[in-house]
N, C-alpha and C positions, 0 to 999 in steps of 0.2 A: 137358486140355492146361493146360501151363504159360510166364509168360509170364518164363523165367530170368534176361536181362539184358536193358536197353533204355540206349542208346546216345543223344546227341544229339550235334550240332557245330552252333553258328552256328540252332540252330533255338528260333524266337523270343525266349526271353526270355536264350536258352542258351546260352554260348562257349563249352563243353569241356564231357559230362558221361558218366558208364560209370555205372549204376547196379546190384546184383546186387535180386533181388529177394525175397520173402518166398516162399515155399509157399505158400500159404494169405492175408494177410489184411492188408497194406499198409498203413497210415495214416500220408498227409501231410498236415503241418498246420502253415498260414502265414496270414498277412495276404492281404484279397484282393489280388489284380493284383502277389500274389511267384511265381507264377508257378506253381503248383498246377499249373490244371485243364490249362498248354501238356503236363503230363506226359502227361497221359489221350490228349491228341488227337491226343499222335504214334502212338500206338497204335492211334486209329480209320484214319487214313491208313493204317499198315499194312493195317490189315484191310479198307476199303473206299477204297482206293485215293482218296480223296477228302476234304477237310475240310467240314465245315456250318460250320465259323467264317471262314471265312475266304472273302475272299469277292475274290481274287483269291490266287494259288498263291503269290508272295512274299510277300507277308504271314506269311507262318511263314521266310520269311527273317530271318535278325537281322540289322535295320541297319546298312545299314554293308561288311553281307557279302555273297562274289556266290550262293553256293548255301549249302542245307542238307539236313543228312546226319539221318535216324532211321534207325537198327537199333535191332532185338532178337532175340531169342535165344528162339528159341522150340520147347520141348516138349509131343508130340503124339503117340499113340497108331500113331504111322504114323511116325515116331522126327523126331529133330529138328533141328530147321531156321531159316536164316540171314536175315532179311528185311531188304532196307532200299528203301531210300526216299532222292531226290537231287531238290532240288525247288530249280525257277534264280527268282536277281531277276534284276527285267530294266531295265536303264537306260533311260530315258525316250528311244526313240526309232530303237529297236533293238526284234528280232523277241523273241515270246515263245520261249522252252524248253518244252518235255511236262514230264513230271512222268516222270524213271527210276528204274525199280522191278529189281530186285535178288533173286536166290533162291539161295542160298549160291556168291554173289559171282559167278550168271548169269546177265546183262539175258532181262528177264521183260514183258511184258506187261501192264499193272494187272489186262482178267483174266483173268489165269491165277496170280492171287494170292489171286483167290476160294478159301475156304474156310481157307488158312493160316494166317493167325487168325480165330480166331472172336473174338467179341467181345459185350457186352454194356448199352451204356451205360446211362446214370441222366444227364443235365445240365440244368438247372434251366431254361433255355431251352423244352427242351423241353415244359413245363405246359400251349401257347400248341399246343400239335399239330394238336390237333382244332379250333383254331379261325381254324386257317390255311387260304390256300385246299388243294384236291382234291391241287395237286405235291406238297405237301407233303408230303402225307399217300402216293401213289403213289413217291412214292422214301425214303419210311418203310419203306414195300412191299418194294421191290425191292431194296436194302438185305437187307435181311432175306435174301427168297429168293438173292442173290446170295453169301451167305454157305456158301451147304451145295448150289449150285446153277450150275457154271461155264456149261455151257452158257445159263441161261437169264439168264446178267448180256452175252453177247455176244451171245444174243438178242433183246435190251432196246436192245443200242451200236446193232447193227443195221435196230431197229424205225427208231432217231431219225435215225438216216441217210436211211431210207426220208423220210421227214416233211419234214426239213429238202430231200428233192431233191424232194417237190411239194409243199412251200408256195412253194418257187422257182417254178414250174411256173408254180403255179397265182396268183401275185402280178403274174408276170411278164405274162399270158395279161389278168391284171385291169387293168392298170395301160397297154395298148397297144388295151384295151377291144378285146379278141374270145375268139371260147372256144377253149376247150382242144379240139384235137380228139380222136376216138378213141384216132386211133394212135400220138398224142404219152401221152396219161395209162396205156394200157393196162398199162404193165412197174409201175406205183409203184402200180396199184392191185390188182395179184397178189402185189408183194409187201409190200404195207400189209393183204388179207387175208391172208393165210398170215401172218406174224410178230403180224400181230396178234391173231390167233386164238389163236395159241400163246401169249401172254401172258398175254393174258386170262384161259387156262384154267389158266393156270397159275395164275394169284394166287388165282383161285374155292378151286381147289384148298385152296391153305394158307391160304385164311383158314377152310373148311370145316373146317378141323384146326385153326388156333388156337380159332375159336371158343369151342367146352370150353373150350380153358383160359383160356383168358382169359376164361369167365365165373367157373372155380368158384375163380381167381385174385382176384375181382374182389367177391366173395366173404366173401373166407379176409380182406380190407381192410378193408373196407366195414362189411361184418357189414347189406347189410341195398340192396333194390333190389333190381331184378331188368333187368343191363343188360348187351347183344350186340353183336357186335362183325360186318357182313356188311359183304357186294361189293358195291358200286353199278357193274352195269353197260351198257349201250348199245342192249345187247340177250338178248334171255333166255340163259337160264342155260345152260352142257349144255357137251361135251367140246371138243377145235380143231375135230376135223371138225365138226363142226352148229354153231358160230360161223362158219366159212366162208360157206356159205350165205344166213346173215343178216349178217352184214359189208357181202354183194355187192349183195342188196338194202334199205343204207340206206343202200349209196354210189351208189346210181340215186339213193333221196329227196331224197341230200342235195346232191345234183350239182350245180342252178345255187345252190343257197346260199351253197359251196363257193365259187361259179366269183365270182359279187360279193360276197363277203367275203375271197377269195383264199387261203385258211389250209382247211388240214384236218380236216371237221369230225365227221369218223367215225373210233373206233380205241381201241381201250386209255388210251390221252393223254389221253380226258374220263371218264376213269371216275369211282372215289371209294373210300375206305372209311371206315365209318360204324359207330359208336359211340353207340349208343342204351339208354336209359332209362326205365323200363316204356315204352317202345311213342314215347318223343320223344327227340329226336338231342340229346346233348349238349350244344352246343353253343348248341341256343335258349332253356337254362333253367337251368344248372349250374354253379355257384360259384368260382370256383378250385381249391377244397379239391374238391371233386369233379371236378375232370378233374386237378386230380392223382394225385387214386385213381384216374381213368382207366390213367392214361400207364403208372402201377409194373406197373397189372395185364396195361396188355398188351406190356410190358419180361420181367414174369413168364414168361410163356401160348410171351415168345419163346424165354426161356431156356430151357425144357420142350418145347419142339416143336424146338431145335438139339440135344437128347436124345436127344430118340424121331431124329430126319434118319441122326445123327451116329452113339447112343451112350456122345457125350463132354461136357465140360459147357463151357461157353466161360466165358473169361476177361470179368468181370464189373466195371466198372467204376463209381462213385461219383461226379458233379461236386458235393458237399456240395450235398447230395440231404437227407441225415437233418433237419438244422437247420430246412429249412423244411418237416419237417410235424408232427406232434401226438404226444408222449409218444403216445396209444397207437396214431398209427399209424408210428411213429416202430419202435415195438420188435416189430409184424407186420411190419412191410420186416425187419427184420433176422432173423427167422424165417423168413425167404421162403425167405433167402441158401443152398443146399449151403453143407451143411459141407464139404464135397471140392472146394468152385470155389477159387482164387481172387480174391482182388473185392481194389484196388484204390477206396479212398477218400481224398476231399481233404476236409475238415474249417479251419475258418476257427480254433476253441479244439474240442481232444481230449473238452468237460467234454457230455455231453450228450448222445453218443454209444452204442452200446448197448450192456452189456457181453457181453453172451449174440455178439454181434458182433467185436468186437471183441480177445475176451477171449484173452492172447498173444501180437497181435499186432505187426510191427514198427511204430517210428514213427520216420518220415522231418520234417524239420523242413527249407523249406521260407522259404525271404528270400534277397531277390535275384538268384535265376535260379541260386543255391545250394541242393546236397542235404545236407547231416548226419543222419545218428547222430544220433535224443533224450539229452537226457541222462538216464542212471539215473533212475529215479526208487523 
């Protein structure tokens, strides 16, 4: 998989940009705030349908513009695709307009972008992933699975809608100081059990597949400690058929507590992804460096898993990650990036970048919303 060309219009710091990308490695060099990360964020938007950097879609629109466009020409084993997203600003007092997505010029829903562009992204802020609330790790896992399984992405969206409707019913009953009748909530219980069991079973299966890949990647990066990846579920492990009765029983046990709290307490939205070293959960004792190593190992496992599922290398996005590593881990990470993969790297300075990774790479200088070829050296 390759991104041949990236075009931006009023996206973040870029007014107009039309950029051809190298088949293998492109290094974007520029000062902090120059707009390097924005280039990678644009590809995340196309791959995932959203950006974790934007609290509001309008944040991605250049100041003063009505909308932003992101377009990428992507080459895959199935053929060429042109992917596009349009993000709208919204003047104060006006209704927000949802993002639009197009594939080869035809309007599509965000869920239909699944798998059109597969990425593995390394961003510095992700070093806190294992310390954040479980919801952050669930979002990470859902985004990973959604890159290879379009049906799963639809099911998670359906589950979210069920949770919203069920929670609204529970809150209404609580506020009115009344019990929820069985006939009122039965449909939402059935949908929660059906979708919850399907989503939880899929997550468990993926974590089981990722776990050995993660353990081996961590050993190659750290060369010490027994580090394991696992999925913590409210109910006993099993396939969807086994999880459904378990969820129903747990719903019966939690019904009174749910009515008192006014929210749904049963389902995969209560689960977690856990990394433990020598049997201890990482956040309880690990240093920032150990957290960073675990995250890098998780990303490498993610890349290997995508290849196993699709027989195609994802595109690697490395946002100023190498500068935060010590020389030994920097070289180890560089050795782990497949030579056949496309890799886009940002750095404040090319000094210290592993020669094994960037040898023969295209270099672009980023200055205040412009990208130019670096002068010959």
